[in-house]
C-alpha positions as CSV (number, residue, x, y, z in Angstrom):
1,M,0.0,0.0,0.0
2,S,1.4,3.4,-1.0
3,L,2.2,6.2,1.5
4,A,-0.7,8.3,0.2
5,S,-3.2,5.5,0.7
6,R,-1.9,4.8,4.3
7,M,-2.2,8.5,5.1
8,Y,-5.7,8.7,3.7
9,H,-6.9,5.7,5.8
10,G,-5.2,7.0,9.0
11,E,-2.7,4.1,9.1
12,T,0.2,6.6,8.8
13,S,-0.3,10.0,10.3
14,F,1.9,13.1,10.6
15,D,1.0,15.4,13.5
16,F,0.6,18.7,11.6
17,V,-1.9,20.2,13.9
18,G,-0.2,19.1,17.1
19,R,3.0,20.8,16.1
20,R,1.3,24.1,15.2
21,R,3.7,26.1,17.5
22,L,6.6,25.0,15.4
23,W,4.9,26.0,12.2
24,F,3.7,29.3,13.6
25,T,7.2,30.1,14.8
26,I,8.7,29.4,11.4
27,S,6.1,31.5,9.6
28,G,6.4,34.3,12.1
29,L,10.1,34.5,11.4
30,L,9.6,34.6,7.7
31,V,6.9,37.2,8.0
32,L,9.1,39.3,10.3
33,I,12.1,39.1,7.9
34,S,9.8,40.1,5.0
35,L,8.3,43.1,6.8
36,V,11.8,44.3,7.7
37,S,13.0,43.9,4.1
38,L,10.0,46.0,2.9
39,V,11.4,48.9,4.9
40,V,15.2,48.3,4.5
41,P,16.0,48.2,1.6
42,G,12.4,48.3,0.4
43,L,10.8,47.4,-2.9
44,N,12.5,48.3,-6.1
45,F,9.6,49.9,-8.0
46,G,9.9,50.0,-11.7
47,I,9.5,53.0,-13.9
48,D,5.8,52.2,-14.3
49,F,5.2,53.1,-10.7
50,K,7.6,55.9,-9.9
51,G,7.7,57.4,-13.4
52,G,10.7,58.3,-15.5
53,A,12.2,57.8,-18.9
54,V,13.7,54.8,-20.7
55,F,16.2,55.1,-23.6
56,R,16.9,52.1,-25.9
57,V,19.5,51.9,-28.7
58,Q,21.2,49.2,-30.7
59,P,24.9,50.2,-31.0
60,T,27.0,49.4,-34.0
61,T,30.3,49.5,-32.0
62,T,31.5,47.9,-28.9
63,V,29.8,49.6,-25.8
64,T,30.4,49.0,-22.1
65,E,28.3,49.9,-19.1
66,A,31.0,52.3,-17.9
67,R,31.1,54.2,-21.1
68,V,27.3,54.5,-21.1
69,R,27.2,55.9,-17.6
70,A,30.0,58.4,-18.5
71,A,28.0,59.6,-21.6
72,V,24.6,59.9,-19.8
73,G,25.8,61.3,-16.5
74,P,24.6,60.8,-12.9
75,V,20.9,60.8,-13.8
76,A,21.2,57.2,-15.1
77,E,19.6,55.0,-12.5
78,V,19.7,51.7,-14.4
79,V,22.1,50.9,-17.2
80,Q,21.8,47.5,-18.9
81,V,23.8,46.2,-21.9
82,T,22.2,43.0,-23.1
83,E,24.3,40.1,-24.6
84,N,21.7,39.1,-27.2
85,N,22.2,39.5,-30.8
86,P,21.7,42.3,-31.7
87,V,23.1,44.0,-28.5
88,Q,20.8,46.6,-27.0
89,V,21.6,49.4,-24.5
90,I,18.9,50.3,-22.0
91,V,19.1,53.4,-19.8
92,Q,16.5,54.2,-17.2
93,T,16.3,57.6,-15.5
94,E,13.9,59.5,-13.3
95,E,11.4,61.9,-14.8
96,L,13.4,64.6,-16.7
97,P,12.6,67.9,-18.5
98,P,12.6,67.9,-22.3
99,A,16.0,69.6,-22.6
100,E,17.7,66.8,-20.5
101,V,15.9,64.1,-22.5
102,T,17.4,65.6,-25.7
103,R,20.9,65.8,-24.2
104,I,20.8,62.1,-23.2
105,R,19.6,61.0,-26.6
106,T,22.4,62.9,-28.3
107,G,25.0,61.3,-26.1
108,L,23.7,57.8,-26.6
109,A,23.5,58.2,-30.4
110,K,27.1,59.5,-30.5
111,L,28.4,56.6,-28.3
112,A,26.5,53.9,-30.2
113,G,27.5,55.3,-33.6
114,V,23.8,55.7,-34.9
115,E,21.5,58.5,-35.8
116,L,19.5,60.5,-33.2
117,N,16.2,59.0,-34.5
118,D,17.6,55.5,-33.8
119,V,17.4,56.2,-30.0
120,S,13.9,55.4,-28.8
121,T,12.5,57.2,-25.8
122,E,9.7,56.2,-23.5
123,T,8.5,58.6,-20.9
124,I,6.0,57.6,-18.1
125,G,4.6,60.0,-15.6
126,S,4.3,59.2,-11.9
127,K,0.5,59.7,-12.0
128,W,0.2,56.5,-14.1
129,G,2.0,54.4,-11.5
130,S,-0.1,55.8,-8.6
131,T,-3.3,55.1,-10.6
132,V,-2.2,51.5,-11.2
133,S,-1.3,51.0,-7.6
134,R,-4.6,52.3,-6.4
135,K,-6.6,50.1,-8.7
136,A,-4.6,47.1,-7.7
137,F,-5.3,47.8,-4.0
138,I,-9.0,48.2,-4.6
139,A,-9.1,44.9,-6.6
140,L,-7.3,43.2,-3.8
141,L,-9.8,44.4,-1.2
142,V,-12.7,43.4,-3.3
143,F,-11.2,40.0,-3.8
144,L,-10.6,39.4,-0.1
145,V,-14.2,40.5,0.8
146,V,-15.6,38.1,-1.8
147,I,-13.4,35.3,-0.3
148,V,-14.7,35.9,3.2
149,I,-18.3,35.9,2.1
150,Y,-18.0,32.8,0.0
151,V,-16.1,30.7,2.5
152,S,-18.4,31.9,5.4
153,L,-21.5,30.8,3.5
154,R,-19.9,27.6,2.1
155,M,-18.2,26.5,5.4
156,E,-18.0,28.9,8.4
157,F,-16.7,32.3,9.3
158,K,-13.7,31.0,11.3
159,M,-12.5,29.1,8.2
160,A,-12.9,32.3,6.1
161,V,-10.7,34.2,8.6
162,A,-8.1,31.5,8.6
163,A,-8.0,31.5,4.8
164,L,-7.6,35.2,4.8
165,V,-4.7,34.9,7.2
166,A,-3.0,32.4,4.9
167,L,-3.5,34.7,1.9
168,L,-1.8,37.6,3.7
169,H,1.0,35.3,4.8
170,D,1.7,34.4,1.2
171,L,1.5,38.0,0.0
172,I,3.9,39.3,2.7
173,I,6.5,36.6,2.1
174,T,6.3,37.1,-1.7
175,A,6.8,40.8,-1.3
176,G,9.7,40.3,1.1
177,I,11.5,38.0,-1.4
178,F,11.0,40.6,-4.1
179,A,12.6,43.3,-1.8
180,L,15.6,41.1,-0.9
181,S,16.2,40.0,-4.5
182,R,16.0,43.6,-5.7
183,F,13.7,42.5,-8.6
184,E,11.7,45.4,-10.0
185,V,8.1,45.7,-9.1
186,T,6.3,46.0,-12.5
187,P,2.6,45.6,-13.6
188,A,3.5,42.0,-14.3
189,T,4.4,41.6,-10.6
190,V,1.0,42.9,-9.6
191,I,-0.7,40.5,-11.9
192,A,1.3,37.7,-10.5
193,L,0.4,38.7,-6.9
194,L,-3.3,38.6,-7.8
195,T,-2.8,35.3,-9.5
196,I,-1.2,33.5,-6.6
197,L,-4.2,34.4,-4.4
198,G,-6.2,31.9,-6.5
199,Y,-3.6,29.2,-6.0
200,S,-3.4,29.7,-2.3
201,L,-7.2,29.8,-1.9
202,Y,-7.7,26.7,-3.9
203,D,-5.5,24.6,-1.7
204,T,-6.9,26.0,1.5
205,V,-10.5,25.4,0.4
206,V,-9.7,21.8,-0.5
207,V,-8.3,21.1,2.9
208,F,-11.1,23.0,4.7
209,D,-13.8,21.0,2.8
210,K,-12.3,17.7,4.1
211,V,-12.0,19.2,7.6
212,R,-15.7,20.1,7.5
213,E,-16.6,16.6,6.4
214,N,-14.5,15.0,9.2
215,T,-15.8,17.3,12.0
216,S,-19.5,17.3,11.1
217,S,-20.1,14.1,12.9
218,L,-18.4,15.0,16.2
219,S,-20.6,14.8,19.2
220,A,-20.2,15.0,23.0
221,M,-19.7,11.2,23.1
222,S,-17.1,11.1,20.4
223,R,-13.6,9.7,21.1
224,T,-11.9,12.1,18.6
225,T,-11.1,15.8,19.3
226,Y,-11.5,18.6,16.7
227,S,-7.7,18.8,16.4
228,Q,-7.4,15.1,15.7
229,A,-10.2,15.2,13.0
230,T,-8.5,18.2,11.4
231,N,-5.1,16.5,11.4
232,L,-6.7,13.5,9.7
233,A,-8.2,15.8,7.0
234,V,-4.8,17.4,6.4
235,N,-3.1,13.9,6.0
236,Q,-5.9,12.8,3.6
237,T,-5.5,15.9,1.4
238,M,-1.7,16.5,1.7
239,M,-0.7,14.4,-1.2
240,R,-3.4,16.0,-3.4
241,S,-2.2,19.5,-2.5
242,L,1.5,18.6,-3.1
243,N,0.7,17.0,-6.5
244,T,-1.3,20.0,-7.5
245,S,1.4,22.5,-6.3
246,L,4.2,20.6,-8.0
247,A,2.3,20.4,-11.2
248,S,2.0,24.2,-11.1
249,L,5.5,24.9,-9.9
250,L,7.3,23.0,-12.6
251,P,6.0,25.1,-15.6
252,I,6.6,28.3,-13.6
253,L,10.2,27.1,-12.8
254,G,10.7,26.5,-16.5
255,L,9.4,30.0,-17.3
256,L,11.8,31.5,-14.7
257,V,14.9,29.6,-15.6
258,V,14.6,28.9,-19.3
259,G,12.6,32.0,-20.4
260,S,14.3,34.6,-18.2
261,Y,17.9,33.5,-18.1
262,L,18.5,31.1,-21.0
263,L,16.4,32.9,-23.6
264,G,16.9,36.4,-22.2
265,A,13.2,37.3,-21.8
266,E,13.7,39.9,-19.1
267,T,10.0,40.9,-19.0
268,L,9.1,37.4,-17.8
269,K,11.5,37.4,-14.9
270,D,9.3,39.4,-12.5
271,L,6.1,37.5,-13.4
272,A,7.8,34.1,-13.0
273,L,9.4,34.9,-9.7
274,A,6.2,36.2,-8.1
275,L,4.3,33.1,-9.3
276,F,6.9,30.7,-8.1
277,V,7.2,32.1,-4.6
278,G,3.5,32.6,-4.2
279,V,2.5,29.1,-5.3
280,A,5.1,27.6,-3.0
281,A,4.0,29.7,0.0
282,G,0.4,28.9,-0.8
283,A,1.1,25.1,-0.6
284,Y,2.9,25.6,2.7
285,S,0.2,27.8,4.3
286,S,-2.7,25.5,3.2
287,I,-1.2,22.7,5.2
288,F,0.8,24.2,8.1
289,I,-1.0,27.5,8.8
290,A,-4.7,27.5,8.0
291,P,-5.9,24.1,9.4
292,P,-3.9,24.4,12.7
293,L,-5.3,28.0,13.2
294,V,-8.9,26.8,12.7
295,A,-8.4,23.9,15.1
296,M,-6.9,26.1,17.8
297,W,-9.7,28.6,17.4
298,K,-12.5,26.0,17.3
299,E,-11.3,24.2,20.4
300,K,-11.8,27.3,22.5
301,E,-15.5,26.8,22.0
302,P,-17.2,25.2,25.1
303,R,-18.5,22.3,23.0
304,Y,-15.1,21.2,21.6
305,A,-13.3,22.1,24.8
306,Q,-15.5,19.7,26.8
307,L,-15.0,17.1,24.1
308,R,-11.2,17.5,24.3
309,A,-11.3,17.2,28.1
310,R,-13.3,14.0,27.9
311,V,-11.1,12.4,25.3
312,E,-8.0,13.3,27.3
313,R,-9.6,11.9,30.5
314,L,-10.4,8.6,28.7
315,A,-6.9,8.4,27.3
316,A,-5.5,8.8,30.8
317,Q,-7.7,6.1,32.2
318,G,-7.0,3.7,29.4
319,S,-9.3,2.0,26.9
320,G,-12.6,0.7,28.1
321,A,-11.5,-2.9,27.8
322,E,-8.6,-2.4,30.2
323,R,-10.5,-0.5,32.9
324,P,-11.6,-2.6,35.9
325,E,-15.3,-3.1,36.7
326,R,-16.7,-0.5,39.0
327,Q,-17.7,-1.8,42.5
328,R,-19.9,-0.2,45.0
329,P,-18.0,1.2,48.0
330,G,-18.1,-1.1,51.1
331,R,-19.1,-4.2,49.2
332,A,-16.8,-6.9,48.0
333,E,-17.7,-8.9,45.0
334,P,-17.6,-12.7,45.6
335,A,-14.8,-14.6,44.0
336,E,-17.2,-17.0,42.3
337,R,-20.9,-16.4,41.8
338,P,-23.0,-19.4,43.0
339,V,-25.4,-21.2,40.8
340,R,-28.7,-19.3,40.5
341,G,-31.4,-20.7,42.7
342,R,-29.1,-22.7,45.0
343,R,-26.7,-21.7,47.7
344,P,-23.5,-23.3,48.7
345,A,-23.8,-26.0,51.3
346,A,-21.6,-24.1,53.7
347,Q,-24.0,-21.1,53.6
348,R,-27.3,-22.9,53.8
349,P,-29.2,-22.9,57.2
350,A,-28.8,-25.9,59.4
351,A,-32.5,-26.8,59.0
352,T,-32.2,-27.1,55.2
353,R,-29.1,-29.4,55.3
354,A,-29.6,-33.1,54.8
355,E,-29.6,-34.9,58.1
356,P,-27.4,-38.0,58.5
357,E,-29.1,-41.3,59.1
358,L,-29.1,-42.5,62.7
359,A,-28.6,-46.0,63.9
360,P,-31.8,-47.9,64.8
361,D,-32.8,-47.7,68.5
362,P,-33.2,-51.1,70.0
363,E,-35.9,-49.8,72.4
364,L,-38.3,-49.0,69.5
365,A,-40.4,-51.7,67.9
366,P,-39.3,-52.8,64.5
367,D,-42.6,-52.0,62.9
368,E,-42.6,-48.3,63.8
369,E,-42.1,-45.9,60.9
370,L,-41.5,-42.2,60.7
371,E,-44.4,-40.6,58.8
372,D,-43.0,-37.1,58.3
373,E,-40.8,-34.5,59.9
374,V,-41.2,-30.8,59.9
375,A,-38.1,-28.9,60.8
376,E,-38.3,-25.6,62.6
377,T,-36.7,-22.8,60.7
378,E,-36.0,-19.2,61.6
379,P,-37.6,-16.3,59.6
380,A,-34.3,-15.4,58.0
381,A,-33.8,-18.9,56.7
382,V,-37.3,-18.9,55.2
383,A,-36.7,-15.6,53.5
384,Q,-33.5,-16.8,52.0
385,A,-35.0,-20.1,50.7
386,P,-34.6,-20.5,46.9
387,A,-37.5,-19.1,44.8
388,R,-37.7,-22.2,42.6
389,P,-39.5,-25.0,44.4
390,Q,-37.5,-28.2,44.8
391,P,-39.0,-31.6,44.3
392,P,-39.7,-33.4,47.6
393,K,-37.0,-35.7,48.6
394,S,-37.6,-39.2,49.9
395,R,-36.5,-39.4,53.5
396,P,-35.3,-42.7,54.9
397,T,-37.2,-44.4,57.6
398,Q,-35.8,-43.3,60.9
399,Q,-36.5,-44.1,64.4
400,R,-37.2,-41.7,67.2
401,R,-34.2,-39.9,68.4
402,K,-33.5,-39.3,72.0
403,P,-34.7,-36.0,73.4
404,S,-32.1,-33.3,73.2
405,G,-33.6,-31.0,75.8
406,R,-34.8,-28.4,73.2
407,Q,-38.4,-27.4,73.5
408,Q,-40.3,-27.9,70.3
409,S,-43.5,-26.2,69.3
410,R,-45.1,-29.4,68.1
411,P,-44.2,-33.1,67.9
412,A,-41.4,-33.7,65.5
413,K,-42.3,-37.3,65.0
414,R,-45.5,-39.3,64.9
415,R,-45.9,-43.0,65.3
416,R,-47.7,-45.1,62.8
417,R,-49.5,-48.0,64.3
């Protein structure tokens, strides 16, 4: 049987929910590092967001980055000389006045050995970047509100909040890696950030649906806590989440490595990096963050808190088969239960025991017989007599016994003549 099948049937289980403190600590450190990197050094916004000018030219002579910076001056923020065929020189500056734009174009044309019209110029104002940022922020808020409403109606509100926390976790880590890697934040990056929300939400909803299925049958008499049912759901869906995430990560990795570095498609670099980091973070948060957060929150409810206390108490006492039978205080159970309807001979009253036969008295006539004998019994002995009537036993013919000095209420023997 494969590992995925054993995990689905509960034969092999990894304690994801029980080790939630470890996962929360790791995620907390990653989020803290990402938040610090967003301040120092901060995101490297592209020209589309902060505005500026981009100059492109294909030189006919050998050009180096140092010579380009010397020709443009200190206003050049980014200078890039591609190694493709044909070679292209790209210079990025801040927003400049028209006279400064003309000066830079003239210097680049002279350095590259081309005409002035061969130097292309693209100028973007800062208002365009702020407009794109504002629209992206509004789209993100609308998306999150729709997610909360849908998951709340489909499952419950606490699961919707946990899914929202997982989404913010993925976004912050992705932005932090962008800040540390110094990749430019372009409109393609914003599109990738909005795209990874769908990947992260998909994995989280798949896990939550299994959690809802496993926990819907829990009652006050169940022997499974909410955390244990949630952990089983995570084990049952983990292989599916990993397979889905790997199937998504492999094409993105090919786009990042082959398209950006081997083929030189620089415009795909920002998109591929954001998608790769976001999908990987989404696969992590859907297993290690969202389900443990829901389990921790749900077990604070009185219903599941009492269930957890009961299961822990039963686990401490042992299974029901190993527990001794409960006995009433002050009463000891007999070692061996007697046969129903009959009492042991040692516990029977003396009147009910079989009397031994006596030797014949020579003073009595041989033709005298004992007709019957009624033994005197105490009230307690009568009360303890067996409920089931016993067949009359044949008594042997006995002769009169000698008087024992005990006064009897009526004659114990009668003579038959």
